N, C-alpha and C positions, 0 to 999 in steps of 0.2 A: 362222365355220366355213367350211370348204371346201364348195363346192356351193351356197352361199346367196348371193343377191343381196338387197340391201336395197331392196325394192320399196315399202317403206312410207314412206321419206323422213322428212319431219318428223313423221309419225304415231308414230314410235318414242317421242317424248317426250310425246305426248298420249295417255296411257293412263288407264284407269279407276283409281279409288282402290285397288281390291283388288289390282291388279297392283303398285302401288308398295308396298303393305303387305307382300306376299310378297317383293318384291324387297329391301326393307329388311331383312327377316328373313334373307334369303339372305346379304346382306353380312355380317351379324353371325355367322351360322352358319359361314361360310367363314373368318371371323376366328379361329375356334377352332383352326384348323390350326396357325397360327404364333404364336398369342397368348402361349404360355408360353416361346417361344424366348428372348427377351431376359432373362427372369427366372430361367432355369435356374441360373446361378451363384449368384444371390441366394437361391433356394430351398435350394440345397445348403448355402450358408453359414448361413442363418437356422435351418434345421431340422437342421443337423449331419448331412447326408446325403452319401453318396458320389456321384460322378458317375453311376455305373450305377444307383443307386437313383433319382436324379433323372430319368434318361432313361426310367424306367418310367412317367413321366407321359405320354409319347408312346405307349408300348407298350400300356398298359391302354386308352387312348382308341382307338387304331387296331385293336387286337385285337377289342374289342367291336363297333366299327363294322363290321369285316369280317364277323364272325359274323352280326350283325344284318342285313347286306345279303342274306343268304340268305333271309330271312323277311319283309322289308318289303313286297315285292310281294304276298305272300300276305295280309298284314294289311290293307294299304290297299285291296286289291280287295274286301274284305269290309266294312270299316267306313267307307270313303270317304276322300277326300283331305283334307278339312277336319279331320276328327277326327284323322287321322294327323299332320297338321301340328301341331295343337294339343298332342297328346300329346308329340310330339318337342320342341316349344318348352318345355312344362312341365318335362320331364326336364332340359333344359339349364339352365333357371332354377334349379331345385332343386339340381342338382349343382354348378353354378358357385358358388352361394351357399355350399354345403357345403364346397367347396374353399377359399373365402375364410375360412371359420370353422375350418378344420382346424388342429390343433396339432402334427401330425407328418407326415412325408413318406408314411408308409404310408397314412394316411387320405386324403391328396391323391391318391395313386395309385388308391385304391379309388373315390373319387367321380369321378375322370376317366373311369373305365369307364362309369359311369352317364351321364356327359356324352356319351360316344361313342355310346351307345344312342340318346339323344335326337337327336343329330346325324344318325344313319343314318335314323331315322324321318322327320325333317324334310326332309333333302336329297333322299331318294329320291322324294319326292312334290312338291317345290316347283315343278319345271319344268313338269310336266303341269298344275299349277294355273295357272301364268302363261300357258301356251299357251291354256288354256280361256277365260281372261278377257281376254287382250291384244287390242288393236285393231291393225290394220295387217298382220295375217297372222302366220303361225308364224315366219317368218324374223325379224320384229321381236322376237318373244318370245324367241327364242334369243339374239339380240344382247343384249337386256336381261339375260338370265340370265348370259351370259358376262361382261358388264360387272360384274354383282354378284359373280360368282366372282373376277374380277380385283381388284376393289376390296377384297373381304374378305381375300384372300391378301396384298395389299399393306398394308392398314391394320392387320391383326392384329398383326404385329410392332411397328409404330410405336406403336399404342395400348398394347401390352404394355410397351414401353420407357418411354413417358411415365408411365403409371400405376405401373409397376414401380419407377421412380426414387423414388416416394414410399414404397411398400411392396410386397413381393411379393404381397400379398393384393389390391392395387388392380385388376389386370386381371380377376380373378375377380369382384369386386364390380361392375366396369364391365360385364362381359358379362351378369351377372344382371339389371342394370337395363335394359340395351338389349333383352334378350330379353323382359323383362316388357312393355316398350312394344310390341314386335312381336306378342306374344301378344294384347294388348288390341286392337291394330289389326286383326288377322286375325279375332278374334271379332266385331268391329263391322262390318268392311268386306267380309268374304268371305261371299257369299250361300249359301243352302241348296242342297245338291246333289240331283240326281235319282238316287236309288238304283237305279232301273230300268236305268240304263246300265252298271252295274258288271258285269264279267265276272270271276268268281272264278278266281284262279290256284292251281294245285295246289301243295301244300306241298313236294313232292319235285321240282318242275320245275327249279329252279336246279341241284340236285345232278345230275340226269340230263343237264342241258345240257352239263356238263363232259365228257361222253363224246364230244362232237363234236370231231373232230381239229383243226379250224380254231380253235374256241374254246379248246380245251386248249392249243394252241400260243401263242395270244395271252395267255392267263392265265398260263402259265409264264413267258413273256417279261416280262410286267408284274410278276410276283412278284420277279424278279431286278432289274428296272429300279427298282422302288420301294425296294429296299435302297439303291441309289445315291442316290435322291431324298432319303431320310430320313437317311442319313449326312451328306449335305451340309447339310440343314436342322437336324438335331437335335444333331449332334456338333460342328459348327463353333463354337458359343458356348464350348465348353471348349477348342477348339484355338487360339482367339484369345488374345492376351496376358492374363494374370491382371490383374484390375483394370479391364478394359474395362467401362464403365458400361452400365446397362440402356438408357439413351437411345442410346448409341452402337450397341449391338447392335440396337436397334429400327430405327435409321436404315439400318444395313447390310442388314437383312432386309426393310425397306421397299423398298430398291432391288432386292433379290432378287424380292420379290413383284411389283413393278412390271414387272420383266423377264418373269416368268412370264405376267402379264396381257397385255403387249404382244405377245409371241410367239404366245400361244394364240389371240388374237383377230385379229391381222393377219398375222404372219409365216407361221404354219402354212397358212392358205388360199393364200397366194402360192406356197408350195412344192408343195402338193398339186395346184394348178392346172397346174403345169409338170412334175411327176414323179409316178410311181406311188407309192401310199402305202407299199408294201413297200420301195421304193427310198429314200424319205425315212427310214424306220426304219433301213434298212441303212447310211445315211450318218450320221444324227444320233446314234444310239446309240454308235458308236465315238468320235464327237466328244465326247460326254459322258464316255466313258472317259478320253480324253486330258485333259479338264478336271479330273477327279478325281485323276488321276495327277499333274498339275501342282500341284494343291493339296497333295498329299503331299510332293512334292519341295521346294516353296518354302514349306513351312509356317512357317518362321521369319520370313518376310517378311509383315508384316501387310497391306501394300498388295496384294501379289500374291494373297494368300489372299482378300481382299475382291473383287478382280477375278474370281477363280475362282468365288466364290459368285454374283456378279451375272451373269457369263457363263454359268454353269451354269443360272441361272434362265431365260435365253433358250432354252437347249436343252430344259429341262424343259417349258416351255410348249408347244413344238412337239410333243414326244413325248406329252404328256397328250392333246392334241387329236387327233393322228393315231392313237394307239392306240385312243382311244374311237371314232373314226370307223371304224376297221378292225373293231372288234367289231361295230358295227352292220351292216357290209356282209358279214361273213365267213360267216354261216349263214342258213338259212331258219327258224331258231328264232324264237319271239316275242322281239322286241328287248329288252323290259323284263326278261324272264327271263334271256336271255344276258348282258345287261349286269350284272344283279345277281350272277350266278355269277362273272363275270370280276372285278368290283369286290371281291367277298369275298376271292378269292385275292390280289388286288393289295394290299389293306390288310393282309393277314396278313404279306406280305413287309415292308411298312412297319413293322409292329409289332415284328418281330425286329431291325430295323436299329439303333435307338438304343442299347439295352444291349449289343448285340454290338460296336458301335463303341468304347464306353468300356472294355469288357473287353479288347478287342484293344490299345487304347492303354496300359492298365495292364500287360498281359503283355509287350508288345513295345515299340513306339515310338509317339509321337504321330502319325506319318505313316501307320502301318499301316492304320487304318480307311479312309483315302482310297484306298490301294492295293487293299484288299479290295473296296471299293465299286466301283472302276473295273473290277476283274475280274468282278464280278457283272453290271455293265452290259454288259460285253463278252460275257458268256455269254448275256444276253438277245438281243444282236444275232445271235449264232451260232444260237440257237434259231429266230429269225425267218428267217434266210437259209437254214438247212439244211432247213426245213420249208415253204419258200415254195410248194411244190406244193399244200399244203393251203389256201393263202390266195388262190386265183385270184379269188374273188368280191370280195376286198378292193379290187381295182383297177378294178372294172367300172362304177362310177358312184356318184352320190350317192343316199342313201336319201331316200324321201319325207319331207318335213319333220316331219309329225306323228308318224311312226314314229320318226324320229331323236330327236325331243324326249323320247319315253319313255325312250330309252336314256341320253341325256346325264345325266339327273337322277341316275342311279345310277353312271354310268361316269366322270364327270369331277370327282369330289370331291377328288381329290388329284393 
């Protein structure tokens, strides 16, 4: 992250057992974002579903995640982090198993919604837990969390491809097993909390936060940006040649996820150390537009399309980090509240994108979704640049690490 130096050195790897338990669970939770990507064509074939029906696996997951983000801070501030983590993990285990046992696409769509609720509960609380337990300072905890995020985003498609080559049910069974292990680890290794330190959050706080002009600007930009993000992630398996195997798709999106991880952890801090955050957004968002337009133009070339996917991952990683940091800096609202409100709007944009893409492809051409996604990302850039007067605080400096930690947990899920 920009603004952080690793003062912990070797202590990053010498952490208490509870930190590794939550970190492992984070990796698995983040895997859920791209896990189904390589098996989308297989699900469509096996369950006799249309591409648009299959894309609703993303929509139900992201829509419920977005709605839940409005309320997770209210819940965790009352029942505590450990209980919120365990409830979230339990939901993921139950609904991942239910997805594996489903017999039709409608049931898989429904249980993916429950999975999204579990993921929102878990992710919104995970970083604060790591920060509280980590040795070596908050900066070490944030590096560990971002490493878990990057690993999860990269491994998810790869695991989905490997297990999906056996059966489309495989990735769901695999997630249920891994999350069960994580649940047991957190029960055993995470200590009891001091309830006297909790500060209850008002139920209406995230909704009222969207009245702030700076936060509203960033949320609107993130909504349109996330349409581009999830067109690239969720539509591309259908844009690639028919017959592309689950393993091949897994490897392609492993490269995408690795690019996201590298750019979010290393490239974004280099850029924000040299440029204002609003400048980075104003440059990288149009570059993502060009990447998406290139994917549409050269959609018949598998090699160029793969290059656009992986190159897009590099741009997405930068944008994820810089947008999240901008939300932290933009207002004097409590950061966890501002970030929850922002993330909810952001995920709702992501929820709309996958079925929109396949519908556009069916009505027009296979390139149309990429062109529309590029236009959407360009609109996000216009929103940021035309309302930069509201974003003065975004460029004024780094947030205190412990405050930043509260926000990242909700703001950097996707």
